[in-house]
VEXZA-498771 format. One record per residue (C-alpha): residue number from 1; residue in three letters; x, y, z. Coordinates in nm, 2 decimals, always signed. Example, Ala and Ser with C-alpha at 12.3 -4.5 7.8 and 13.67 -1.06 7.14 Angstrom:
BEGIN
{r 1, ALA, {+1.23, -0.45, +0.78}};
{r 2, SER, {+1.37, -0.11, +0.71}};
END
This chain:
BEGIN
{r 1, UNK, {+5.83, -0.46, -0.53}};
{r 2, UNK, {+5.67, -0.38, -0.86}};
{r 3, UNK, {+5.77, -0.66, -1.10}};
{r 4, UNK, {+5.61, -0.47, -1.41}};
{r 5, UNK, {+5.77, -0.25, -1.66}};
{r 6, UNK, {+5.67, +0.13, -1.70}};
{r 7, UNK, {+5.49, +0.25, -2.00}};
{r 8, UNK, {+5.82, +0.42, -2.12}};
{r 9, UNK, {+6.01, +0.08, -2.08}};
{r 10, UNK, {+5.75, -0.11, -2.26}};
{r 11, UNK, {+5.77, +0.16, -2.55}};
{r 12, UNK, {+6.13, +0.11, -2.56}};
{r 13, UNK, {+6.08, -0.28, -2.60}};
{r 14, UNK, {+5.84, -0.21, -2.89}};
{r 15, UNK, {+6.10, +0.01, -3.06}};
{r 16, UNK, {+6.36, -0.25, -3.03}};
{r 17, UNK, {+6.14, -0.52, -3.16}};
{r 18, UNK, {+6.03, -0.30, -3.46}};
{r 19, UNK, {+6.40, -0.22, -3.53}};
{r 20, UNK, {+6.50, -0.59, -3.52}};
{r 21, UNK, {+6.22, -0.68, -3.75}};
{r 22, UNK, {+6.31, -0.42, -4.00}};
{r 23, UNK, {+6.69, -0.47, -3.99}};
{r 24, UNK, {+6.75, -0.84, -3.93}};
{r 25, UNK, {+6.77, -0.90, -4.31}};
{r 26, UNK, {+6.85, -1.23, -4.50}};
{r 27, UNK, {+7.19, -1.10, -4.57}};
{r 28, UNK, {+7.25, -1.03, -4.19}};
{r 29, UNK, {+7.11, -1.37, -4.09}};
{r 30, UNK, {+7.32, -1.55, -4.34}};
{r 31, UNK, {+7.64, -1.38, -4.22}};
{r 32, UNK, {+7.54, -1.46, -3.86}};
{r 33, UNK, {+7.50, -1.83, -3.95}};
{r 34, UNK, {+7.83, -1.84, -4.12}};
{r 35, UNK, {+8.01, -1.69, -3.81}};
{r 36, UNK, {+7.85, -1.94, -3.57}};
{r 37, UNK, {+8.05, -1.82, -3.27}};
{r 38, UNK, {+7.81, -1.94, -3.02}};
{r 39, UNK, {+7.53, -1.76, -2.83}};
{r 40, UNK, {+7.50, -1.43, -3.00}};
{r 41, UNK, {+7.72, -1.24, -3.24}};
{r 42, UNK, {+7.95, -1.04, -3.04}};
{r 43, UNK, {+8.19, -0.74, -3.10}};
{r 44, UNK, {+8.53, -0.82, -3.21}};
{r 45, UNK, {+8.72, -0.93, -3.53}};
{r 46, UNK, {+8.45, -1.20, -3.59}};
{r 47, UNK, {+8.20, -0.96, -3.72}};
{r 48, UNK, {+8.14, -0.92, -4.10}};
{r 49, UNK, {+8.03, -0.63, -4.30}};
{r 50, UNK, {+7.65, -0.69, -4.28}};
{r 51, UNK, {+7.68, -0.74, -3.90}};
{r 52, UNK, {+7.92, -0.44, -3.86}};
{r 53, UNK, {+7.65, -0.22, -4.04}};
{r 54, UNK, {+7.39, -0.35, -3.80}};
{r 55, UNK, {+7.59, -0.26, -3.50}};
{r 56, UNK, {+7.65, +0.08, -3.63}};
{r 57, UNK, {+7.28, +0.13, -3.65}};
{r 58, UNK, {+7.23, +0.00, -3.30}};
{r 59, UNK, {+7.48, +0.24, -3.17}};
{r 60, UNK, {+7.33, +0.53, -3.35}};
{r 61, UNK, {+7.01, +0.46, -3.16}};
{r 62, UNK, {+7.19, +0.48, -2.83}};
{r 63, UNK, {+7.14, +0.13, -2.74}};
{r 64, UNK, {+7.49, +0.02, -2.65}};
{r 65, UNK, {+7.61, +0.06, -2.29}};
{r 66, UNK, {+7.29, +0.24, -2.17}};
{r 67, UNK, {+7.38, +0.22, -1.82}};
{r 68, UNK, {+7.75, +0.31, -1.83}};
{r 69, UNK, {+7.85, +0.67, -1.76}};
{r 70, UNK, {+7.85, +0.93, -2.03}};
{r 71, UNK, {+8.21, +1.02, -1.99}};
{r 72, UNK, {+8.30, +0.65, -2.09}};
{r 73, UNK, {+8.06, +0.63, -2.39}};
{r 74, UNK, {+7.75, +0.53, -2.21}};
{r 75, UNK, {+7.42, +0.71, -2.16}};
{r 76, UNK, {+7.39, +0.72, -1.77}};
{r 77, UNK, {+7.06, +0.52, -1.82}};
{r 78, UNK, {+6.90, +0.27, -1.59}};
{r 79, UNK, {+6.98, -0.09, -1.59}};
{r 80, UNK, {+6.62, -0.21, -1.65}};
{r 81, UNK, {+6.62, -0.02, -1.99}};
{r 82, UNK, {+6.96, -0.18, -2.06}};
{r 83, UNK, {+6.81, -0.52, -1.97}};
{r 84, UNK, {+6.52, -0.47, -2.20}};
{r 85, UNK, {+6.74, -0.39, -2.50}};
{r 86, UNK, {+6.98, -0.68, -2.42}};
{r 87, UNK, {+6.69, -0.92, -2.39}};
{r 88, UNK, {+6.52, -0.84, -2.73}};
{r 89, UNK, {+6.86, -0.85, -2.91}};
{r 90, UNK, {+6.96, -1.16, -2.74}};
{r 91, UNK, {+6.65, -1.34, -2.86}};
{r 92, UNK, {+6.76, -1.25, -3.20}};
{r 93, UNK, {+7.12, -1.39, -3.13}};
{r 94, UNK, {+7.28, -1.04, -3.12}};
{r 95, UNK, {+7.48, -0.96, -2.81}};
{r 96, UNK, {+7.46, -0.60, -2.73}};
{r 97, UNK, {+7.54, -0.62, -2.37}};
{r 98, UNK, {+7.88, -0.60, -2.20}};
{r 99, UNK, {+7.83, -0.92, -1.99}};
{r 100, UNK, {+8.17, -1.11, -2.00}};
{r 101, UNK, {+8.35, -0.81, -2.15}};
{r 102, UNK, {+8.56, -0.71, -1.86}};
{r 103, UNK, {+8.39, -0.37, -1.87}};
{r 104, UNK, {+8.22, -0.38, -1.52}};
{r 105, UNK, {+8.56, -0.49, -1.36}};
{r 106, UNK, {+8.74, -0.20, -1.54}};
{r 107, UNK, {+8.48, +0.06, -1.41}};
{r 108, UNK, {+8.51, -0.08, -1.06}};
{r 109, UNK, {+8.89, -0.13, -1.04}};
{r 110, UNK, {+9.06, +0.04, -1.32}};
{r 111, UNK, {+9.26, +0.37, -1.33}};
{r 112, UNK, {+9.11, +0.66, -1.49}};
{r 113, UNK, {+9.33, +0.61, -1.79}};
{r 114, UNK, {+9.21, +0.25, -1.83}};
{r 115, UNK, {+8.84, +0.35, -1.80}};
{r 116, UNK, {+8.88, +0.61, -2.07}};
{r 117, UNK, {+9.08, +0.39, -2.29}};
{r 118, UNK, {+8.88, +0.07, -2.28}};
{r 119, UNK, {+8.53, +0.13, -2.18}};
{r 120, UNK, {+8.42, +0.34, -2.48}};
{r 121, UNK, {+8.58, +0.10, -2.72}};
{r 122, UNK, {+8.42, -0.20, -2.55}};
{r 123, UNK, {+8.08, -0.03, -2.59}};
{r 124, UNK, {+8.14, +0.05, -2.95}};
{r 125, UNK, {+8.26, -0.30, -3.02}};
{r 126, UNK, {+8.62, -0.19, -3.14}};
{r 127, UNK, {+8.77, -0.38, -2.85}};
{r 128, UNK, {+8.68, -0.71, -2.71}};
{r 129, UNK, {+8.85, -0.94, -2.44}};
{r 130, UNK, {+8.93, -1.32, -2.43}};
{r 131, UNK, {+8.91, -1.42, -2.08}};
{r 132, UNK, {+9.24, -1.59, -1.96}};
{r 133, UNK, {+9.14, -1.78, -1.64}};
{r 134, UNK, {+9.14, -2.16, -1.67}};
{r 135, UNK, {+9.46, -2.37, -1.69}};
{r 136, UNK, {+9.52, -2.73, -1.76}};
{r 137, UNK, {+9.55, -2.79, -1.38}};
{r 138, UNK, {+9.35, -2.49, -1.25}};
{r 139, UNK, {+8.97, -2.50, -1.35}};
{r 140, UNK, {+8.73, -2.53, -1.08}};
{r 141, UNK, {+9.02, -2.45, -0.83}};
{r 142, UNK, {+9.11, -2.14, -1.03}};
{r 143, UNK, {+9.32, -2.00, -0.73}};
{r 144, UNK, {+9.57, -2.28, -0.80}};
{r 145, UNK, {+9.67, -2.12, -1.14}};
{r 146, UNK, {+10.05, -2.12, -1.23}};
{r 147, UNK, {+10.07, -1.88, -1.52}};
{r 148, UNK, {+10.34, -1.62, -1.39}};
{r 149, UNK, {+10.38, -1.26, -1.43}};
{r 150, UNK, {+10.72, -1.13, -1.31}};
{r 151, UNK, {+10.79, -0.77, -1.26}};
{r 152, UNK, {+11.09, -0.63, -1.45}};
{r 153, UNK, {+11.14, -0.26, -1.42}};
{r 154, UNK, {+10.84, -0.09, -1.58}};
{r 155, UNK, {+10.73, -0.42, -1.74}};
{r 156, UNK, {+10.58, -0.75, -1.65}};
{r 157, UNK, {+10.71, -1.06, -1.82}};
{r 158, UNK, {+10.44, -1.34, -1.86}};
{r 159, UNK, {+10.49, -1.71, -1.91}};
{r 160, UNK, {+10.24, -1.99, -1.89}};
{r 161, UNK, {+9.93, -2.14, -2.06}};
{r 162, UNK, {+9.55, -2.08, -2.05}};
{r 163, UNK, {+9.28, -2.32, -2.16}};
{r 164, UNK, {+8.93, -2.27, -2.31}};
{r 165, UNK, {+9.00, -1.91, -2.40}};
{r 166, UNK, {+8.71, -1.92, -2.63}};
{r 167, UNK, {+8.73, -1.57, -2.80}};
{r 168, UNK, {+9.12, -1.55, -2.82}};
{r 169, UNK, {+9.12, -1.60, -3.20}};
{r 170, UNK, {+8.88, -1.32, -3.26}};
{r 171, UNK, {+8.93, -1.08, -2.96}};
{r 172, UNK, {+9.15, -0.78, -2.97}};
{r 173, UNK, {+9.27, -0.81, -2.61}};
{r 174, UNK, {+9.35, -1.04, -2.33}};
{r 175, UNK, {+9.19, -1.01, -1.97}};
{r 176, UNK, {+9.45, -1.23, -1.80}};
{r 177, UNK, {+9.47, -1.37, -1.44}};
{r 178, UNK, {+9.83, -1.46, -1.35}};
{r 179, UNK, {+10.03, -1.53, -1.05}};
{r 180, UNK, {+10.25, -1.24, -0.92}};
{r 181, UNK, {+10.36, -1.37, -0.59}};
{r 182, UNK, {+10.41, -1.76, -0.54}};
{r 183, UNK, {+10.50, -1.71, -0.16}};
{r 184, UNK, {+10.16, -1.62, -0.02}};
{r 185, UNK, {+9.83, -1.81, +0.01}};
{r 186, UNK, {+9.72, -1.89, -0.33}};
{r 187, UNK, {+9.42, -1.64, -0.34}};
{r 188, UNK, {+9.65, -1.35, -0.24}};
{r 189, UNK, {+9.93, -1.36, -0.50}};
{r 190, UNK, {+9.72, -1.32, -0.82}};
{r 191, UNK, {+9.69, -1.01, -1.04}};
{r 192, UNK, {+9.49, -0.92, -1.36}};
{r 193, UNK, {+9.64, -0.77, -1.67}};
{r 194, UNK, {+9.48, -0.61, -1.98}};
{r 195, UNK, {+9.69, -0.62, -2.31}};
{r 196, UNK, {+9.66, -0.67, -2.69}};
{r 197, UNK, {+9.64, -1.01, -2.83}};
{r 198, UNK, {+9.90, -0.93, -3.09}};
{r 199, UNK, {+10.16, -0.87, -2.82}};
{r 200, UNK, {+10.48, -1.07, -2.92}};
{r 201, UNK, {+10.49, -1.41, -2.75}};
{r 202, UNK, {+10.12, -1.48, -2.75}};
{r 203, UNK, {+10.02, -1.81, -2.94}};
{r 204, UNK, {+9.66, -1.92, -2.99}};
{r 205, UNK, {+9.59, -2.27, -3.09}};
{r 206, UNK, {+9.23, -2.40, -3.16}};
{r 207, UNK, {+9.05, -2.66, -2.98}};
{r 208, UNK, {+8.75, -2.79, -3.17}};
{r 209, UNK, {+8.45, -2.87, -2.98}};
{r 210, UNK, {+8.16, -3.13, -3.03}};
{r 211, UNK, {+7.96, -2.84, -3.19}};
{r 212, UNK, {+8.19, -2.81, -3.47}};
{r 213, UNK, {+8.09, -3.10, -3.70}};
{r 214, UNK, {+7.82, -3.05, -3.79}};
{r 215, UNK, {+7.81, -2.68, -3.69}};
{r 216, UNK, {+7.56, -2.60, -3.43}};
{r 217, UNK, {+7.27, -2.36, -3.57}};
{r 218, UNK, {+7.22, -2.01, -3.47}};
{r 219, UNK, {+7.02, -2.01, -3.14}};
{r 220, UNK, {+7.21, -2.29, -2.99}};
{r 221, UNK, {+7.31, -2.24, -2.64}};
{r 222, UNK, {+7.69, -2.30, -2.59}};
{r 223, UNK, {+7.71, -2.38, -2.96}};
{r 224, UNK, {+8.05, -2.25, -3.01}};
{r 225, UNK, {+8.25, -2.46, -3.26}};
{r 226, UNK, {+8.59, -2.36, -3.13}};
{r 227, UNK, {+8.76, -2.28, -2.82}};
{r 228, UNK, {+9.14, -2.23, -2.77}};
{r 229, UNK, {+9.45, -2.29, -2.57}};
{r 230, UNK, {+9.67, -1.98, -2.54}};
{r 231, UNK, {+10.04, -1.98, -2.46}};
{r 232, UNK, {+10.24, -1.70, -2.32}};
{r 233, UNK, {+10.63, -1.70, -2.38}};
{r 234, UNK, {+10.83, -1.42, -2.23}};
{r 235, UNK, {+10.53, -1.18, -2.31}};
{r 236, UNK, {+10.63, -0.83, -2.21}};
{r 237, UNK, {+10.36, -0.58, -2.12}};
{r 238, UNK, {+10.38, -0.25, -1.96}};
{r 239, UNK, {+10.31, -0.21, -1.59}};
{r 240, UNK, {+10.02, +0.00, -1.67}};
{r 241, UNK, {+9.84, -0.31, -1.80}};
{r 242, UNK, {+9.78, -0.42, -1.44}};
{r 243, UNK, {+9.41, -0.40, -1.34}};
{r 244, UNK, {+9.37, -0.29, -0.98}};
{r 245, UNK, {+9.66, -0.35, -0.74}};
{r 246, UNK, {+9.91, -0.62, -0.76}};
{r 247, UNK, {+9.82, -0.94, -0.59}};
{r 248, UNK, {+9.46, -0.83, -0.54}};
{r 249, UNK, {+9.34, -0.99, -0.88}};
{r 250, UNK, {+9.13, -1.26, -0.71}};
{r 251, UNK, {+8.91, -0.99, -0.55}};
{r 252, UNK, {+8.89, -0.80, -0.87}};
{r 253, UNK, {+8.82, -1.11, -1.09}};
{r 254, UNK, {+8.55, -1.24, -0.85}};
{r 255, UNK, {+8.38, -0.90, -0.84}};
{r 256, UNK, {+8.39, -0.88, -1.23}};
{r 257, UNK, {+8.24, -1.22, -1.27}};
{r 258, UNK, {+7.96, -1.14, -1.05}};
{r 259, UNK, {+7.89, -0.84, -1.22}};
{r 260, UNK, {+7.90, -1.00, -1.55}};
{r 261, UNK, {+7.64, -1.24, -1.45}};
{r 262, UNK, {+7.38, -0.96, -1.41}};
{r 263, UNK, {+7.19, -0.91, -1.73}};
{r 264, UNK, {+6.96, -1.04, -1.98}};
{r 265, UNK, {+7.21, -1.25, -2.20}};
{r 266, UNK, {+7.30, -1.45, -1.90}};
{r 267, UNK, {+6.95, -1.50, -1.80}};
{r 268, UNK, {+6.85, -1.60, -2.16}};
{r 269, UNK, {+7.11, -1.87, -2.19}};
{r 270, UNK, {+6.93, -2.07, -1.93}};
{r 271, UNK, {+6.55, -1.99, -2.01}};
{r 272, UNK, {+6.57, -1.95, -2.39}};
{r 273, UNK, {+6.52, -2.33, -2.42}};
{r 274, UNK, {+6.19, -2.30, -2.23}};
{r 275, UNK, {+6.07, -2.04, -2.48}};
{r 276, UNK, {+6.18, -2.25, -2.79}};
{r 277, UNK, {+5.99, -2.55, -2.67}};
{r 278, UNK, {+5.68, -2.36, -2.60}};
{r 279, UNK, {+5.69, -2.21, -2.94}};
{r 280, UNK, {+5.76, -2.54, -3.10}};
{r 281, UNK, {+5.47, -2.73, -2.93}};
{r 282, UNK, {+5.23, -2.45, -3.01}};
{r 283, UNK, {+5.30, -2.44, -3.37}};
{r 284, UNK, {+5.38, -2.80, -3.47}};
{r 285, UNK, {+5.17, -3.08, -3.57}};
{r 286, UNK, {+5.26, -3.44, -3.68}};
{r 287, UNK, {+4.98, -3.61, -3.89}};
{r 288, UNK, {+4.71, -3.45, -3.69}};
{r 289, UNK, {+4.89, -3.48, -3.35}};
{r 290, UNK, {+4.98, -3.17, -3.16}};
{r 291, UNK, {+5.23, -3.20, -2.86}};
{r 292, UNK, {+5.05, -2.90, -2.71}};
{r 293, UNK, {+4.75, -3.14, -2.66}};
{r 294, UNK, {+4.96, -3.39, -2.47}};
{r 295, UNK, {+4.88, -3.35, -2.10}};
{r 296, UNK, {+5.21, -3.50, -1.99}};
{r 297, UNK, {+5.40, -3.25, -2.21}};
{r 298, UNK, {+5.19, -2.95, -2.10}};
{r 299, UNK, {+5.23, -3.04, -1.73}};
{r 300, UNK, {+5.62, -3.06, -1.78}};
{r 301, UNK, {+5.65, -2.75, -1.97}};
{r 302, UNK, {+5.44, -2.56, -1.71}};
{r 303, UNK, {+5.68, -2.70, -1.44}};
{r 304, UNK, {+5.98, -2.57, -1.62}};
{r 305, UNK, {+5.82, -2.25, -1.71}};
{r 306, UNK, {+5.78, -2.18, -1.34}};
{r 307, UNK, {+6.15, -2.26, -1.28}};
{r 308, UNK, {+6.25, -2.01, -1.56}};
{r 309, UNK, {+6.04, -1.74, -1.38}};
{r 310, UNK, {+6.26, -1.79, -1.08}};
{r 311, UNK, {+6.56, -1.73, -1.30}};
{r 312, UNK, {+6.41, -1.41, -1.42}};
{r 313, UNK, {+6.33, -1.29, -1.06}};
{r 314, UNK, {+6.69, -1.38, -0.95}};
{r 315, UNK, {+6.82, -1.16, -1.23}};
{r 316, UNK, {+6.59, -0.88, -1.16}};
{r 317, UNK, {+6.68, -0.89, -0.79}};
{r 318, UNK, {+7.06, -0.87, -0.88}};
{r 319, UNK, {+7.00, -0.57, -1.11}};
{r 320, UNK, {+6.80, -0.40, -0.84}};
{r 321, UNK, {+7.09, -0.44, -0.60}};
{r 322, UNK, {+7.34, -0.30, -0.85}};
{r 323, UNK, {+7.11, -0.02, -0.95}};
{r 324, UNK, {+7.06, +0.10, -0.59}};
{r 325, UNK, {+7.43, +0.06, -0.49}};
{r 326, UNK, {+7.37, -0.23, -0.26}};
{r 327, UNK, {+7.63, -0.49, -0.15}};
{r 328, UNK, {+7.63, -0.75, -0.41}};
{r 329, UNK, {+7.76, -1.07, -0.25}};
{r 330, UNK, {+7.62, -1.41, -0.29}};
{r 331, UNK, {+7.33, -1.32, -0.53}};
{r 332, UNK, {+7.53, -1.38, -0.85}};
{r 333, UNK, {+7.65, -1.72, -0.72}};
{r 334, UNK, {+7.29, -1.82, -0.63}};
{r 335, UNK, {+7.18, -1.72, -0.99}};
{r 336, UNK, {+7.49, -1.93, -1.12}};
{r 337, UNK, {+7.36, -2.23, -0.93}};
{r 338, UNK, {+6.98, -2.22, -1.02}};
{r 339, UNK, {+6.99, -2.11, -1.38}};
{r 340, UNK, {+7.25, -2.37, -1.51}};
{r 341, UNK, {+7.09, -2.65, -1.33}};
{r 342, UNK, {+6.75, -2.54, -1.46}};
{r 343, UNK, {+6.88, -2.54, -1.82}};
{r 344, UNK, {+7.01, -2.89, -1.79}};
{r 345, UNK, {+6.68, -3.01, -1.66}};
{r 346, UNK, {+6.49, -2.83, -1.94}};
{r 347, UNK, {+6.73, -2.97, -2.20}};
{r 348, UNK, {+6.69, -3.34, -2.08}};
{r 349, UNK, {+6.30, -3.29, -2.06}};
{r 350, UNK, {+6.30, -3.16, -2.42}};
{r 351, UNK, {+6.48, -3.46, -2.53}};
{r 352, UNK, {+6.23, -3.69, -2.37}};
{r 353, UNK, {+5.94, -3.49, -2.54}};
{r 354, UNK, {+6.07, -3.50, -2.89}};
{r 355, UNK, {+6.20, -3.86, -2.89}};
{r 356, UNK, {+6.47, -3.99, -3.15}};
{r 357, UNK, {+6.40, -3.71, -3.41}};
{r 358, UNK, {+6.50, -3.45, -3.14}};
{r 359, UNK, {+6.84, -3.61, -3.14}};
{r 360, UNK, {+6.92, -3.55, -3.50}};
{r 361, UNK, {+7.18, -3.28, -3.56}};
{r 362, UNK, {+7.21, -2.99, -3.79}};
{r 363, UNK, {+7.21, -3.09, -4.15}};
{r 364, UNK, {+7.00, -3.40, -4.11}};
{r 365, UNK, {+6.69, -3.37, -4.33}};
{r 366, UNK, {+6.47, -3.48, -4.05}};
{r 367, UNK, {+6.62, -3.28, -3.78}};
{r 368, UNK, {+6.39, -3.08, -3.56}};
{r 369, UNK, {+6.43, -2.71, -3.60}};
{r 370, UNK, {+6.76, -2.76, -3.76}};
{r 371, UNK, {+6.89, -2.97, -3.48}};
{r 372, UNK, {+6.89, -2.69, -3.23}};
{r 373, UNK, {+6.74, -2.90, -2.95}};
{r 374, UNK, {+6.99, -3.17, -3.02}};
{r 375, UNK, {+7.28, -2.94, -3.01}};
{r 376, UNK, {+7.15, -2.77, -2.69}};
{r 377, UNK, {+7.16, -3.12, -2.54}};
{r 378, UNK, {+7.52, -3.18, -2.61}};
{r 379, UNK, {+7.61, -2.82, -2.48}};
{r 380, UNK, {+7.39, -2.81, -2.18}};
{r 381, UNK, {+7.62, -2.95, -1.91}};
{r 382, UNK, {+7.89, -2.69, -2.01}};
{r 383, UNK, {+7.67, -2.43, -1.83}};
{r 384, UNK, {+7.74, -2.59, -1.50}};
{r 385, UNK, {+8.12, -2.52, -1.54}};
{r 386, UNK, {+8.14, -2.19, -1.73}};
{r 387, UNK, {+8.23, -1.88, -1.52}};
{r 388, UNK, {+8.27, -2.10, -1.21}};
{r 389, UNK, {+8.15, -2.46, -1.14}};
{r 390, UNK, {+7.80, -2.50, -0.97}};
{r 391, UNK, {+7.97, -2.69, -0.68}};
{r 392, UNK, {+8.20, -2.38, -0.61}};
{r 393, UNK, {+7.89, -2.15, -0.63}};
{r 394, UNK, {+7.71, -2.37, -0.38}};
{r 395, UNK, {+8.00, -2.30, -0.14}};
{r 396, UNK, {+7.99, -1.93, -0.21}};
{r 397, UNK, {+7.61, -1.92, -0.14}};
{r 398, UNK, {+7.66, -2.11, +0.19}};
{r 399, UNK, {+7.94, -1.90, +0.33}};
{r 400, UNK, {+7.84, -1.56, +0.20}};
{r 401, UNK, {+7.46, -1.58, +0.19}};
{r 402, UNK, {+7.41, -1.82, +0.48}};
{r 403, UNK, {+7.72, -1.73, +0.69}};
{r 404, UNK, {+7.81, -2.10, +0.73}};
{r 405, UNK, {+8.17, -2.20, +0.80}};
{r 406, UNK, {+8.41, -2.31, +0.53}};
{r 407, UNK, {+8.39, -2.69, +0.46}};
END
């Protein structure tokens, strides 16, 4: 396998880097810092005027939805080119990919009408989804969810509650997993629905996180200051809001989560900390002392950097499988195990390298890099739970990758 990029792909990377250098103006940066909605400024109602204009320029370059079909607003391009564009923008805290958007699941399981309605608007940023999965008593064991969707003629009536719907206050639509048949094994009676957030009966209530006071600086992994709990009280939606077949939502949801993990943004969530500490140690001196000259620090950073390259290779493998139409089964789960655990190890090691000053948060005059390393430390363990816990992913790798029996 050739692990390098073609001259055309390297030229694309240089074009994106030049664009970012020219267009990431102080006004855009100030607006991004004010939004502070976590890793990357994303599409949806959270975008302000300067960021909106920036996304319009990005879209005019054809850099949104590169690998998506042309008939749905994409460019029919290759995933590696899309990866390169996502990677460079993600390093600037701008999310141009569709990871976590619901787009891959809609392409795979949606009706033609759903594809033509949702996918182009997800690519352009006109639409964005909040993911309604977790419930107060159904987190790691998601299949135990109790939010109900009952068929009533040409409609479904939804009642229940979701937790940690982080984008619900800025998203335009809900991507909801609900129980449609309580009389079958729990994995078989679940369906997925797509509907607007302003549908009557939907209530969003904030849950403020540890990253809210003080606000985590731009560049913080899992630095979202707010998540939400969302309530559904006799919410009526059309039957056409069903994604895939009724009672087959578990399969659709699992497939969508796996596909959403393939891409640069998810990879960078786990390895950007490595890049940050390398840049910091190379450029920083304290009264004549340079951490880059400390052999213990150099040795530890080298060890972590090797682990980060494993993350990269796992991502490239997953993209290659999808690109060539292969059977994508356990690979996303394996990536979800290795990358978050690596991120936790990196964050803890950085805290040891930086000492007490590395624990000062944003706003402290003596904070290191505006407190980004300290805020990363507070948010790091979240990565082992988001989009499926590491323990559950271990089981997926064992059963699907190693053909081991269910525990």
